C-alpha positions in Angstrom: 13.2 1.0 -0.2 13.2 4.8 0.3 9.5 4.9 -0.4 8.9 2.8 2.8 11.5 4.1 5.2 11.8 1.7 8.1 10.9 2.8 11.7 14.1 1.2 12.8 15.8 4.5 12.0 15.1 5.3 15.7 17.7 2.7 16.7 20.4 4.9 15.3 19.4 7.8 17.5 21.3 8.2 20.8 19.5 6.6 23.7 20.3 9.4 26.1 17.9 12.3 25.6 20.6 14.8 26.4 22.8 13.5 23.5 20.2 14.0 20.8 20.9 16.7 18.3 18.4 18.8 16.5 18.9 16.6 13.4 18.1 13.5 15.5 14.9 15.1 16.7 13.9 16.0 13.2 14.4 12.5 12.0 12.3 11.1 14.8 9.7 13.8 14.2 9.4 12.9 10.4 8.7 9.3 11.3 6.2 10.0 14.1 4.1 12.4 11.9 3.0 9.4 9.8 1.9 7.4 12.9 -1.8 7.7 13.6 -1.4 8.0 17.4 0.5 11.3 16.9 -1.3 12.7 13.8 -3.2 15.3 15.8 -0.7 16.1 18.4 0.5 19.8 18.6 3.9 20.3 17.1 5.4 21.4 20.4 4.1 18.3 22.1 5.5 16.1 19.3 8.9 17.9 19.7 8.9 17.0 23.4 8.0 13.3 22.6 10.9 13.2 20.2 13.2 14.3 23.0 12.1 11.8 25.6 10.8 8.8 23.6 12.7 5.5 23.5 12.6 2.8 20.8 11.7 -0.7 21.9 11.7 -3.9 19.9 9.7 -7.0 20.9 9.9 -10.4 19.2 6.8 -12.5 18.7 5.3 -13.9 21.9 7.0 -11.5 24.4 4.9 -10.3 27.4 5.3 -6.6 27.7 3.6 -6.5 31.1 1.0 -8.5 33.0 -2.4 -7.6 34.4 -1.9 -6.3 37.9 1.6 -5.0 37.4 2.4 -1.4 38.4 3.0 0.6 35.2 6.2 2.4 34.4 5.7 3.6 30.8 3.3 4.7 28.1 3.6 3.1 24.7 2.6 3.6 21.0 2.8 0.8 18.4 5.0 1.8 15.4 4.9 -1.6 13.7 3.6 -5.1 14.3 0.7 -5.8 16.7 0.0 -6.9 20.3 -2.8 -8.9 22.0 -4.7 -7.5 25.0 -5.5 -10.3 27.4 -7.9 -9.9 30.4 -8.5 -12.4 33.2 -11.5 -12.3 35.5 -9.6 -14.3 38.1 -6.3 -12.3 37.8 -4.8 -15.7 36.8 -2.7 -15.3 33.7 -3.6 -18.9 32.5 -7.3 -17.8 32.4 -6.7 -14.7 30.3 -8.7 -14.3 27.2 -7.7 -12.1 24.2 -10.2 -9.3 23.9 -8.6 -7.3 21.1 -5.5 -6.7 19.1 -3.5 -3.4 19.1 -2.3 -2.4 15.7 0.0 0.3 14.2 -0.8 3.7 15.5 -2.4 2.4 18.8 -1.4 4.1 22.0 -1.9 2.5 25.4 -0.7 2.7 29.0 -2.3 6.0 30.3 -3.0 4.3 33.7 0.5 5.4 34.8 -1.0 8.9 35.3 -2.7 7.7 38.6 -0.4 4.7 39.4 -3.2 2.1 39.1 -2.2 -1.5 38.3 -2.2 -2.6 34.7 -5.7 -3.6 33.7 -4.7 -6.2 31.1 -1.7 -8.3 30.0 0.0 -7.2 26.7 1.7 -9.8 24.6 3.3 -9.2 21.2 1.4 -11.0 18.5 4.3 -10.6 16.0 7.6 -8.9 15.9 6.7 -5.4 16.9 8.3 -1.9 17.4 7.2 0.5 20.1 7.8 4.0 21.2 8.1 4.1 25.0 7.9 7.2 27.2 8.7 6.7 30.9 6.3 7.6 33.6 8.0 10.7 34.9 8.4 12.3 31.4 4.9 11.3 30.5 3.4 12.9 33.6 5.5 16.1 32.8 4.0 16.2 29.3 0.5 15.6 30.7 0.9 18.5 33.2 2.3 20.8 30.6 0.1 19.9 27.6 -3.0 18.7 29.5 -5.4 20.8 27.4 -3.9 19.6 24.2 -3.7 16.0 25.2 -7.2 15.8 26.8 -9.0 15.5 23.5 -6.5 13.0 22.1 -6.0 10.5 24.9 -8.5 7.9 25.8 -11.1 8.4 28.6 -11.2 8.9 31.5 -8.0 11.1 31.0 -9.0 12.6 27.7 -12.4 12.9 26.0 -14.6 12.9 29.0 -12.7 15.7 30.7 -12.2 17.8 27.6 -15.8 18.5 26.9 -15.5 17.0 23.5 -18.7 15.2 24.0 -20.7 18.4 23.4 -20.7 17.7 19.7 -20.6 13.9 20.0 -22.6 11.0 21.4 -21.1 7.8 22.9 -22.4 4.2 22.8 -21.1 1.6 25.3 -21.0 -1.9 23.9 -21.0 -4.8 26.4 -18.7 -7.6 25.3 -17.4 -9.5 28.3 -18.1 -9.2 32.1 -16.9 -5.7 33.0 -15.4 -5.0 29.5 -16.9 -2.3 27.3 -16.1 -0.6 24.1 -16.7 3.1 23.9 -17.7 4.3 20.4 -17.9 8.0 19.7 -20.2 9.5 17.0 -20.1 13.0 15.7 -23.7 14.4 15.9 -22.9 17.8 14.4 -21.7 18.3 10.8 -18.2 19.7 10.6 -17.9 23.3 9.4 -15.9 22.2 6.4 -18.6 19.8 5.1 -21.3 22.4 5.8 -19.4 24.9 3.7 -18.9 22.2 1.0 -22.7 21.7 0.7 -23.3 25.4 0.4 -20.6 25.7 -2.3 -22.1 22.9 -4.3 -25.6 24.4 -4.1 -24.4 27.8 -5.1 -22.3 26.4 -7.9 -25.3 24.5 -9.3 -27.5 27.6 -9.1 -24.7 29.5 -11.0 -23.9 26.9 -13.7 -27.2 24.9 -14.0 -30.0 26.6 -12.1 -32.6 24.4 -13.9 -31.4 21.5 -11.8 -33.0 22.9 -8.6 -36.7 23.5 -9.2 -40.1 22.4 -8.1 -40.9 18.8 -9.3 -44.2 17.0 -9.8 -44.6 13.3 -9.3 -47.9 11.3 -8.9 -49.9 14.6 -8.6 -47.7 15.8 -5.7 -45.3 18.8 -5.9 -41.9 18.7 -4.3 -40.3 22.1 -3.8 -36.8 23.1 -4.9 -35.5 19.5 -5.6 -32.7 17.9 -7.5 -32.8 14.5 -9.2 -30.3 11.9 -8.0 -29.2 10.9 -11.6 -28.8 14.6 -12.6 -26.6 15.3 -9.5 -24.3 12.4 -10.4 -24.1 13.5 -14.0 -23.3 17.1 -12.9 -20.5 16.0 -10.6 -18.8 13.9 -13.3 -18.8 16.9 -15.6 -17.1 19.2 -13.1 -13.8 17.5 -12.2 -11.4 14.7 -13.2 -11.1 13.8 -9.5 -14.6 12.2 -9.7 -13.7 8.9 -11.2 -17.0 7.0 -11.6 -20.7 7.2 -11.0 -20.2 5.1 -7.8 -17.6 7.6 -6.7 -20.0 10.5 -7.3 -22.7 8.6 -5.3 -20.4 8.3 -2.4 -19.7 12.1 -2.5 -23.4 12.9 -2.3 -23.9 10.2 0.3 -21.3 12.0 2.5 -23.6 15.1 2.4 -26.7 13.0 2.9 -25.2 11.5 6.1 -24.6 14.9 7.5 -28.1 16.2 6.7 -26.8 18.8 4.3 -28.6 17.0 1.4 -31.9 15.2 2.2 -34.1 12.7 0.4 -37.7 14.1 0.3 -39.0 10.9 2.0 -36.1 10.8 4.4 -34.4 7.7 2.9 -30.9 7.2 4.3 -29.1 6.1 1.2 -28.3 8.2 -1.9 -29.3 6.5 -5.1 -28.3 7.2 -8.8 -32.0 7.1 -9.8 -35.0 9.4 -10.5 -35.4 10.3 -6.9 -35.7 13.7 -5.3 -33.2 15.3 -3.0 -33.1 18.8 -1.4 -30.3 20.9 -0.1 -30.5 22.0 3.6 -30.7 25.6 2.5 -33.8 24.9 0.4 -35.8 23.2 3.2 -37.4 26.5 4.3 -40.2 27.8 2.1 -38.6 31.3 1.9 -35.1 29.9 1.0 -32.8 32.7 -0.1 -31.0 32.5 -3.5 -27.3 33.2 -3.5 -26.0 36.7 -4.5 -23.7 37.2 -7.4 -20.7 37.5 -4.9 -21.7 34.2 -3.3 -21.9 32.5 -6.7 -18.5 33.9 -7.6 -17.0 32.6 -4.3 -18.6 29.2 -5.0 -17.0 29.1 -8.5 -13.6 29.8 -6.9 -14.0 27.2 -4.1 -15.7 24.5 -6.3 -12.6 22.5 -7.2 -11.2 22.5 -3.7 -14.6 21.3 -2.4 -14.9 18.6 -5.0 -11.4 17.4 -4.0 -12.4 17.2 -0.4 -15.6 15.3 -1.1 -13.8 13.0 -3.5 -11.6 12.0 -0.5 -14.4 11.3 1.9 -16.8 9.9 -0.7 -15.5 6.3 -0.8 -15.9 6.0 3.0 -19.5 7.2 2.8 -20.2 4.8 -0.1 -18.8 1.9 2.0 -20.9 2.8 5.0 -24.0 3.0 2.8 -23.3 -0.5 1.4 -22.7 -2.0 4.9 -26.0 -0.4 6.2 -28.0 -2.4 3.6 -29.7 -5.6 4.5 -27.5 -8.4 3.1 -30.2 -9.5 0.6 -30.3 -6.0 -0.9 -26.6 -5.8 -1.7 -25.9 -5.8 -5.4 -23.0 -7.8 -7.0 -21.1 -4.4 -7.4 -21.6 -3.8 -3.6 -20.3 -7.3 -2.8 -17.2 -6.7 -4.9 -16.4 -3.4 -3.1 -16.9 -5.2 0.3 -14.7 -8.1 -0.8 -11.9 -5.7 -2.0 -12.1 -4.0 1.4 -11.9 -7.3 3.3 -8.9 -8.4 1.4 -6.9 -5.6 3.0 -8.2 -5.7 6.5 -5.7 -6.8 9.1 -8.3 -8.4 11.4 -9.3 -10.8 8.6 -5.8 -11.7 7.4 -6.1 -15.2 9.0 -9.3 -16.2 7.1 -9.2 -17.9 3.7 -10.3 -15.8 0.8 -13.3 -17.9 0.2 -14.5 -17.1 3.7 -13.8 -13.4 3.2 -16.0 -13.5 0.1 -18.6 -15.2 2.1 -18.3 -12.4 4.7 -19.1 -9.9 2.0 -22.3 -11.9 1.2 -23.2 -12.1 4.9 -24.4 -9.7 7.6 -21.0 -8.0 8.1 -21.8 -7.2 11.7 -24.4 -4.4 11.5 -25.7 -5.0 15.1 -24.8 -2.6 17.9 -24.9 -4.9 20.9 -22.6 -7.1 22.9 -22.9 -10.3 21.0 -21.2 -9.2 17.8 -17.7 -9.2 16.4 -16.6 -5.8 15.1 -13.9 -4.6 12.7 -13.0 -0.9 12.8 -13.4 0.5 9.3 -12.6 4.2 10.2 -12.0 6.1 13.4 -11.1 4.6 16.8 -12.7 2.8 19.8 -11.7 2.9 23.4 -11.6 -0.3 25.5 -13.0 0.3 29.0 -12.8 -2.0 32.0 -15.4 -1.1 34.6 -13.9 0.4 37.7 -10.4 0.6 36.1 -10.7 2.9 33.2 -9.4 2.6 29.7 -7.2 -0.3 28.7 -6.3 1.0 25.2 -7.6 2.6 22.0 -8.1 0.6 18.8 -7.8 2.1 15.3 -8.6 1.2 11.7 -8.2 -2.4 10.8 -8.3 -3.6 14.5 -11.1 -5.8 15.6 -12.8 -6.5 18.9 -15.6 -8.6 20.4 -14.0 -12.0 19.4 -15.4 -13.4 22.6 -18.8 -13.6 21.0 -17.3 -16.3 18.8 -16.0 -18.4 21.7 -18.7 -17.8 24.4 -21.6 -19.2 22.3 -23.2 -15.9 22.0 -26.6 -16.4 20.2 -26.3 -14.0 17.3 -23.1 -13.5 15.3 -21.5 -16.8 16.3 -24.4 -18.5 14.5 -24.0 -16.2 11.5 -20.2 -16.8 11.5 -20.7 -20.6 11.7 -23.3 -20.4 8.9 -20.7 -18.7 6.7 -18.3 -21.6 7.3 -21.0 -24.2 6.7 -22.1 -22.5 3.4 -18.5 -22.5 2.2 -18.1 -26.2 3.1 -21.4 -27.1 1.5 -20.1 -25.7 -1.8 -16.8 -27.4 -1.6 -16.0 -30.6 -3.6 -13.1 -32.7 -2.3 -11.3 -35.4 -4.4 -9.6 -37.9 -2.1 -6.9 -40.6 -2.7 -6.1 -43.0 0.1 -8.5 -41.0 2.4 -6.5 -37.8 1.9 -7.6 -34.7 0.0 -5.7 -34.2 -3.2 -7.9 -31.6 -4.9 -10.4 -29.1 -3.4 -12.9 -27.3 -5.7 -15.4 -24.6 -5.0 -18.8 -25.0 -6.7 -20.8 -22.0 -7.8 -23.8 -21.4 -10.0 -23.1 -19.8 -13.3 -26.3 -18.2 -14.7 -27.0 -18.6 -18.3 -27.1 -15.6 -20.7 -29.8 -17.3 -22.8 -33.3 -17.7 -21.4 -33.8 -21.2 -22.8 -30.5 -22.6 -21.6 -30.4 -23.8 -17.9 -27.8 -22.4 -15.5 -24.9 -24.7 -14.7 -22.2 -25.0 -12.1 -18.6 -23.9 -12.5 -15.8 -25.3 -10.4 -12.8 -23.2 -9.2 -9.6 -24.8 -7.8 -9.0 -23.8 -4.2 -6.2 -26.1 -3.3 -4.6 -29.5 -4.2 -1.5 -31.3 -4.9 0.5 -29.8 -7.8 -0.1 -32.9 -10.0 -3.9 -32.9 -9.4 -4.2 -29.2 -10.0 -2.3 -29.6 -13.3 -4.4 -32.6 -14.3 -7.7 -30.9 -13.5 -6.8 -27.7 -15.4 -5.5 -29.6 -18.4 -8.7 -31.8 -18.4 -11.0 -28.8 -18.4 -8.7 -26.2 -20.1 -9.8 -23.9 -17.4 -8.9 -20.2 -17.7 -7.0 -20.6 -14.4 -4.4 -22.5 -16.5 -2.8 -19.1 -17.0 -2.5 -18.7 -13.2 -0.8 -22.1 -13.1 1.7 -21.1 -15.8 2.5 -17.8 -13.9 2.8 -19.3 -10.5 4.0 -22.9 -10.9 7.6 -22.0 -10.0 6.4 -21.5 -6.4 5.1 -25.0 -5.9 6.1 -27.1 -8.9 9.6 -26.5 -10.3 10.4 -27.3 -13.9 12.1 -30.6 -12.8 8.7 -31.7 -11.5 6.5 -30.0 -14.1 8.1 -31.5 -17.2 7.7 -35.2 -16.2 4.1 -34.5 -15.1 3.4 -33.0 -18.5 4.9 -36.0 -20.3 2.8 -38.3 -18.2 -0.4 -36.3 -19.0 -0.1 -37.0 -22.7 -1.4 -40.5 -22.3 0.2 -43.8 -23.2 0.0 -46.0 -26.3 -2.4 -48.4 -24.6 -5.0 -45.7 -24.1 -7.6 -44.9 -26.7 -6.1 -43.0 -29.5 -8.6 -40.1 -29.5 -8.1 -39.5 -25.8 -4.3 -39.6 -26.2 -4.4 -37.1 -29.1 -6.7 -34.7 -27.1 -4.3 -35.0 -24.1 -1.3 -34.2 -26.3 -3.1 -31.1 -27.7 -3.9 -29.8 -24.2 -0.3 -30.3 -23.1 1.0 -28.6 -26.2 -1.3 -25.7 -25.6 0.1 -25.3 -22.1 3.6 -25.7 -23.3 3.2 -23.0 -25.8 1.9 -20.6 -23.1 4.7 -21.6 -20.9 7.4 -21.0 -23.5 5.9 -17.7 -24.5 5.9 -16.5 -20.8 9.2 -18.0 -19.8 11.1 -16.4 -22.7 14.8 -16.3 -21.8 14.2 -17.9 -18.4 13.9 -21.2 -20.3 17.6 -21.0 -21.2 18.5 -21.1 -17.5 16.9 -24.6 -17.1 18.2 -27.6 -19.0 15.2 -29.7 -18.0 12.7 -27.2 -19.5 14.9 -26.6 -22.5 15.1 -30.3 -23.4 11.4 -30.9 -22.8 10.4 -28.0 -25.1 12.9 -29.0 -27.8 11.5 -32.5 -27.8 8.0 -30.9 -28.2 9.4 -29.1 -31.3 8.9 -25.7 -29.8 11.4 -23.2 -31.0 13.8 -21.8 -28.4 16.5 -19.2 -28.7 20.1 -20.2 -28.4 21.9 -19.4 -25.1 24.4 -16.6 -25.2 26.5 -14.5 -22.9 26.2 -10.7 -22.8 28.5 -8.4 -20.9 26.5 -5.8 -19.0 27.7 -2.7 -17.2 24.3 -1.9 -15.6 25.7 -1.7 -12.1 28.9 0.2 -12.7 28.6 4.0 -12.6 29.7 5.0 -16.1 28.2 6.3 -19.3 26.4 2.9 -19.9 23.3 4.5 -18.4 22.9 6.4 -21.7 22.5 3.2 -23.7 19.1 1.7 -24.4 18.2 -0.8 -21.7 18.0 -4.5 -22.4 16.8 -7.2 -20.0 19.4 -8.5 -17.6 19.4 -12.3 -17.8 20.5 -14.8 -15.2 23.1 -16.3 -17.5 24.6 -12.9 -18.4 27.9 -11.5 -16.9 28.2 -8.1 -15.3 31.1 -5.9 -14.4 31.3 -4.9 -10.8 33.4 -2.2 -9.1 34.4 -3.4 -5.7 36.2 -1.0 -3.3 38.7 -1.5 -0.6 39.1 0.3 2.7 41.6 2.8 1.2 39.0 3.7 -1.5 40.9 2.0 -4.3 38.8 -0.4 -6.4 39.1 -3.4 -8.6 36.7 -4.4 -11.4 35.6 -8.0 -11.7 33.5 -9.9 -14.2 31.0 -12.3 -12.6 27.7 -14.0 -13.5 24.5 -12.1 -12.6 23.6 -14.9 -10.1 27.1 -14.8 -8.5 26.9 -15.4 -4.7 28.6 -13.3 -2.1 31.2 -16.0 -1.7 32.0 -16.0 -5.5 32.3 -12.2 -5.6 34.6 -12.2 -2.6 36.7 -15.0 -4.1 37.0 -13.1 -7.4 38.1 -9.9 -5.7 40.6 -11.8 -3.4 42.0 -13.5 -6.5 42.4 -10.2 -8.4 44.0 -8.5 -5.4 46.2 -11.5 -4.6 44.9 -11.5 -1.0 44.9 -14.6 1.3 43.1 -12.9 4.1 39.4 -13.7 5.0 37.4 -10.9 3.4 33.9 -9.6 4.2 31.7 -8.3 1.4 29.9 -5.1 2.5 27.1 -3.0 1.1 28.0 0.5 2.3 25.5 3.4 2.1 26.3 7.1 1.8 25.3 7.5 5.5 27.9 5.0 6.5 25.4 2.2 7.2 27.1 -1.2 6.7 25.4 -4.4 5.6 27.5 -7.6 5.7 26.4 -9.7 2.7 26.0 -13.4 3.3 28.2 -15.8 1.4 25.2 -17.7 0.0 23.2 -14.5 -1.1 22.8 -14.5 -4.9 23.0 -11.3 -7.1 24.6 -9.4 -4.2 24.8 -6.2 -6.2 21.0 -5.9 -5.9 21.3 -4.9 -2.3 22.9 -1.5 -3.2 20.9 1.7 -2.6 20.9 4.6 -5.0 24.4 5.8 -3.9 25.5 2.5 -2.4 28.8 0.8 -3.2 30.3 -2.7 -2.7 33.4 -2.9 -0.4 35.6 -5.8 0.8 37.6 -5.6 4.0 38.8 -7.8 6.9 36.7 -8.0 10.0 39.3 -5.8 11.8 38.8 -3.1 9.2 35.0 -3.1 9.4 34.6 -0.3 12.0 37.0 2.0 10.2 35.3 1.6 6.8 34.1 4.9 5.4 31.9 5.8 2.4 33.4 7.4 -0.7 33.2 11.2 -1.2 31.3 10.5 -4.4 28.5 8.8 -2.4 27.6 12.0 -0.7 26.0 13.2 -3.9 26.2 16.7 -5.5 27.1 19.9 -3.5 25.3 22.2 -6.0 21.9 21.8 -7.7 21.5 21.3 -11.4 18.6 23.8 -11.8 20.7 25.9 -14.2 20.9 22.8 -16.5 17.3 21.9 -16.6 15.3 25.1 -15.9 15.6 26.0 -19.7 14.4 22.5 -20.7 10.7 22.2 -21.4 8.8 20.5 -18.7 7.0 18.4 -21.3 10.3 17.3 -22.8 11.7 16.3 -19.4 8.5 14.3 -18.6 8.6 12.6 -22.0 12.3 11.5 -21.8 11.7 10.4 -18.2 8.7 8.3 -19.4 10.8 6.9 -22.3 13.5 5.8 -19.9 11.0 4.4 -17.3 9.3 2.5 -20.1 12.6 0.8 -21.1 13.2 -0.2 -17.5 9.6 -1.4 -17.0 9.7 -3.4 -20.3 12.7 -5.3 -19.0 11.0 -6.5 -15.9 9.9 -10.2 -16.4 6.7 -11.3 -14.8 8.6 -14.1 -12.9 10.7 -11.4 -11.2 7.6 -10.2 -9.4 7.0 -13.7 -8.1 10.6 -14.2 -7.0 10.6 -10.7 -5.3 7.4 -11.6 -3.4 8.4 -15.1 -2.3 12.1 -14.3 -1.8 14.7 -14.5 -4.6 17.2 -16.1 -2.3 14.9 -19.1 -1.8 14.6 -19.7 -5.6 18.2 -18.7 -6.4 16.9 -16.3 -9.0 17.8 -12.7 -9.9 15.3 -9.9 -9.9 17.8 -7.4 -11.2 15.5 -5.7 -13.8 12.8 -5.2 -11.1 15.4 -3.8 -8.7 16.6 -1.3 -11.3 13.0 -0.1 -11.9 12.3 0.3 -8.2 15.7 2.0 -7.7 14.7 4.5 -10.4 11.6 5.4 -8.4 13.8 6.2 -5.4 16.2 8.1 -7.6 13.5 10.4 -9.0 12.0 11.0 -5.6 15.5 11.9 -4.2 16.2 14.1 -7.3 13.3 16.4 -6.3 14.4 16.6 -2.6 18.0 17.2 -3.6 17.3 20.0 -6.1 15.1 21.8 -3.7 17.5 21.4 -0.7 20.4 22.7 -2.8 18.5 25.8 -4.0 19.6 28.7 -1.8 17.3 31.4 -3.3 13.7 31.6 -2.2 12.4 32.8 -5.5 14.2 30.0 -7.4 12.9 27.4 -5.0 9.4 28.6 -5.8 10.2 28.2 -9.5 11.5 24.7 -8.8 8.3 23.6 -7.1 6.3 25.0 -10.1 8.6 23.1 -12.5 8.2 19.8 -10.6 4.4 20.2 -10.5 4.4 20.8 -14.3 6.7 17.8 -14.9 4.4 15.6 -12.7 1.3 16.8 -14.6 3.0 15.8 -17.9 4.1 12.5 -16.5 0.4 11.8 -15.6 -0.5 12.9 -19.2 1.9 10.3 -20.5 0.4 7.7 -18.1 3.8 7.5 -16.3 2.4 7.0 -12.8 5.7 5.7 -11.4 7.6 9.0 -12.0 4.4 11.0 -11.3 4.2 9.5 -7.8 8.0 9.7 -7.3 7.9 13.5 -7.9 4.9 14.1 -5.6 6.4 11.9 -2.8 9.6 13.9 -3.2 7.7 17.1 -2.6 6.1 15.4 0.5 9.5 14.6 1.9 10.0 16.4 5.3 13.0 18.3 4.0 10.7 19.9 1.3 7.3 20.0 3.0 8.7 21.9 6.0 9.8 24.8 3.9 6.8 27.0 4.8 8.2 30.3 3.4 8.7 28.6 0.0 5.2 27.0 -0.1 3.6 30.3 0.9 5.0 32.0 -2.2 3.7 29.2 -4.5 0.8 30.6 -6.6 -2.6 29.3 -5.6 -3.1 27.6 -9.0 -0.1 25.4 -8.4 -1.2 24.7 -4.8 -4.5 23.4 -6.1 -2.7 21.2 -8.7 -0.5 19.9 -6.0 -3.4 19.2 -3.6 -5.2 17.2 -6.4 -2.0 15.2 -7.2 -1.4 14.6 -3.5 -5.0 13.3 -3.1 -4.1 10.4 -5.5 -1.6 9.3 -2.8 -4.5 8.9 -0.3 -4.0 5.4 1.1 -7.6 5.1 2.5 -9.8 2.3 1.2 -6.7 0.5 -0.1 -5.6 3.4 -2.3 -9.0 3.4 -4.0 -8.5 6.8 -5.6 -5.4 5.7 -7.3 -7.0 2.4 -8.4 -10.0 4.2 -9.9 -7.6 6.6 -11.8 -5.7 3.6 -13.3 -8.9 1.8 -14.2 -9.9 4.7 -16.5 -6.6 4.7 -18.4 -5.8 2.8 -21.5 -2.4 1.1 -22.0 0.5 1.7 -22.3 0.7 2.6 -18.6 3.8 2.7 -16.3 2.1 1.8 -13.0 3.1 2.8 -9.5 5.2 -0.3 -8.9 5.7 0.0 -5.1 1.9 -0.4 -4.6 1.8 -3.5 -6.8 4.6 -4.9 -4.8 2.7 -4.1 -1.6 -0.4 -5.8 -3.0 1.5 -9.0 -3.7 3.4 -8.9 -0.4 0.1 -8.4 1.5 -1.5 -11.4 -0.3 1.6 -13.5 0.3 2.0 -12.7 4.0 -1.8 -12.9 4.7 -2.3 -16.4 3.2 -0.4 -19.6 3.6 1.2 -21.1 0.5 0.3 -24.6 1.7 -2.8 -25.5 3.7 -2.9 -29.0 5.2 -0.1 -30.1 2.8 -2.0 -28.9 -0.3 -1.0 -25.9 -2.5 -3.2 -22.9 -1.7 -4.2 -22.1 -5.3 -6.5 -19.3 -4.1 -3.4 -17.4 -3.1 -1.7 -18.2 -6.4 -4.7 -16.8 -8.3 -4.7 -13.5 -6.3 -1.0 -12.9 -6.9 -1.4 -13.8 -10.6 -4.2 -11.2 -10.9 -1.8 -8.5 -9.8 0.8 -9.7 -12.2 -1.8 -9.6 -15.0 -2.3 -6.0 -14.1 1.3 -5.4 -15.0 0.8 -7.4 -18.3 -2.2 -5.2 -19.1 -0.1 -2.0 -18.6 2.3 -3.3 -21.2 -0.2 -4.7 -23.7 0.3 -1.8 -26.0 3.7 -0.4 -27.1 4.9 3.0 -26.0 4.6 5.5 -28.9 8.1 7.0 -29.3 6.9 9.0 -32.3 4.7 11.1 -29.9 7.9 12.9 -28.7 7.1 16.7 -28.4 9.0 19.0 -30.7 12.3 19.8 -28.9 15.4 21.8 -29.8 17.7 19.7 -27.7 16.2 16.2 -27.2 19.6 14.5 -26.7 20.6 17.0 -24.0 17.3 16.3 -22.2 17.7 12.6 -22.7 21.2 12.6 -21.2 20.1 14.7 -18.2 17.2 12.5 -17.1 19.3 9.3 -17.3 22.1 10.7 -15.2 20.3 12.2 -12.2 22.7 13.0 -9.4 21.1 12.9 -6.0 21.8 12.9 -2.2 20.3 9.8 -0.6 21.1 10.6 3.0 18.0 11.9 4.7 19.9 13.4 7.5 22.0 15.5 5.1 18.9 16.6 3.3 17.3 17.7 6.6 20.4 19.7 7.5 20.3 21.4 4.1 16.6 22.2 4.6 17.2 23.8 8.0 19.9 26.0 6.5 17.5 27.3 3.9 14.8 28.0 6.4 15.8 27.7 10.1 13.3 26.3 12.6 11.0 29.1 13.8 11.2 29.9 17.5 
């Protein structure tokens, strides 16, 4: 997907530095800017890294180098992860993993003084690295020493740079001669100091009564605010403050820095009748702000609130983790649990155990017997006498040795978590083997005179036993089963199991009737959810017809969704697996033939149909060809091969000998002139509404099962996800539309107008709750080809810059995209969600949890994925109101325009156009 451009683009760059063009360097630069290890590097230094860096790919289990080797290169992790292993005896067999290097980690600085490698590095999974050879790295160090000193790990960086003046360091002992160096800022940043002053002055300008002397228990507290009033005030000032908890986090950020203080020096901000005082009011003769200062505060307030809204969730999480476990509220535990679900270091633990972690200590101790997970910032790993091994970043963990060396503290806590989980686990066995595993938890009663009782949640089991238990109890998780059964219990297995669950004639009549009712209830849910998917399966169809459940007759529909004609203007209807489609397939000479094939046609069937139409007897390859000339040979057994096409991609057939000479079509290059003249006179609100209407049609066509097949792999289930692919492709198309229009606009003043237009359209998309197009537009403006146009952005009015900054903040990925999630939680359906993030959530859950554990279905995993799918269901629970269309003089013209966006999808071409508009500054 365009929204997640792969790092492997570096493989396309010439390996010889002297052969790299300016465009090559720009492509590498665009990729490196999003890698944490390079985020703070000076642009000139980044440019040099792009010129001398090499791409390196490691498969899982490959040793990059061994402890004691003489180093030759410095590395940065672009994807994947690597284990750092240290041996006290220098014997590789005795090496123990002390930490894991994740994305953004840089290591190998020891090549600066030619010391042997301090540790063995082994790839934990398939990983991609950027490598800089020793000679080039030393040259960079000599030339950019001052710049790099504060960025590389000690002893080469921080200690020599003097950065410790405003910081303090703590050394944590973990293993003989192994330490972790933690850096803490001891002085508030200038930005947050200014933020506190702006808030104080704004309060004194807008609500001066909030800061006054307060009396409590016969004691007077000077110039104080009340915690609850501060939270109320923040919520009234800006839409970027999403909830009371969010506001608490923003005030906590100021409290941590000493800019706001509790009168009794409490360390946590609370939304209660407690007194807090700004730093400027600590002195008895505190000076009130002048009228000019109040005016400045009013002007800076929204920017300050936006900044605090971004750092607030981190402060709120730190506040929760600093509490004693027994003091954490259920809301606190849910926040911790949500955080743990997306931490790389805990990916191997079951979700039950993760929830238990949230209930536990969560490692608050600063000593050498604990296990740590980096929530924010970085940690340097130091080996005494040898220097720094590496630097760890967010999501990485260290100190695992405490769990294997019988350390007295956290190993006990960790084992207690596991014991508590096991104590509340109920196991049903047959023939001495587990067939159903339930988790027991106490459900408190809402009525005082009714005792609390236990509830049981399915954790794992055989498909039959899970079904039997859920039918027996009519558990709410039955909906999860209906959503996810295709993963572990296909229809051919489910239908006989349902028939068997109805009871036999020999059983008691009342029990048999009750069983039949339960089965019928499930079958109705199943039929309602499956819809047209039932028509694809004869077993399910005959079962439901026997149960007298009405099903629609099977029919064929000829679709042209994947041919490039006027069909895009027609109202969208779901693409079904038993439908036929028309495909244009091109030959090497750019002639084409049109074939009619089923949606689920395999690569072999498409190739055979083309060969038959052409009368060819040669062995043909089926190729997906992008506009950049990138070729993907489609496999004969791949189903729905047309789904592999990009925005401007086309299907080709050729012989193996013709493969190298295959060239993309001129039409794939996209437009040569922008369409601003066509849409600049159209109302931004009209454009946003018609985009939303089209997106809603595409979104409504996506079946819930397509999300399951996309997550687990449609090839494995031989199912089509064509509707979902169309919806995701639309996201990419809108994103590219923004970049294309800006890159093809040769006049500076018109480009400024374009940026304003896109910001307005994005604002209206958000108003219509079309978050998919909203994010596509903002991400298009974040594209390197647009974001680098400094002259254009400088001319943008400050009002629009503020709007853009607020919109961009919703893209903030920290705390698992919490800002976005809070925004969506406040919306009422209908909503068109940011689909790539939902796909990411399901993929993360899928890859972080096994589908089968000890031969049993991991139903915890099924429940988590089903929850995400239900979020999609909630978004569509109300119909989109077409009647709300804004008054427009030319609705048909606007409608036709937004459904036929013409774009350039070649990033290199877009970069070249961008540099023609505004050449690189020397």
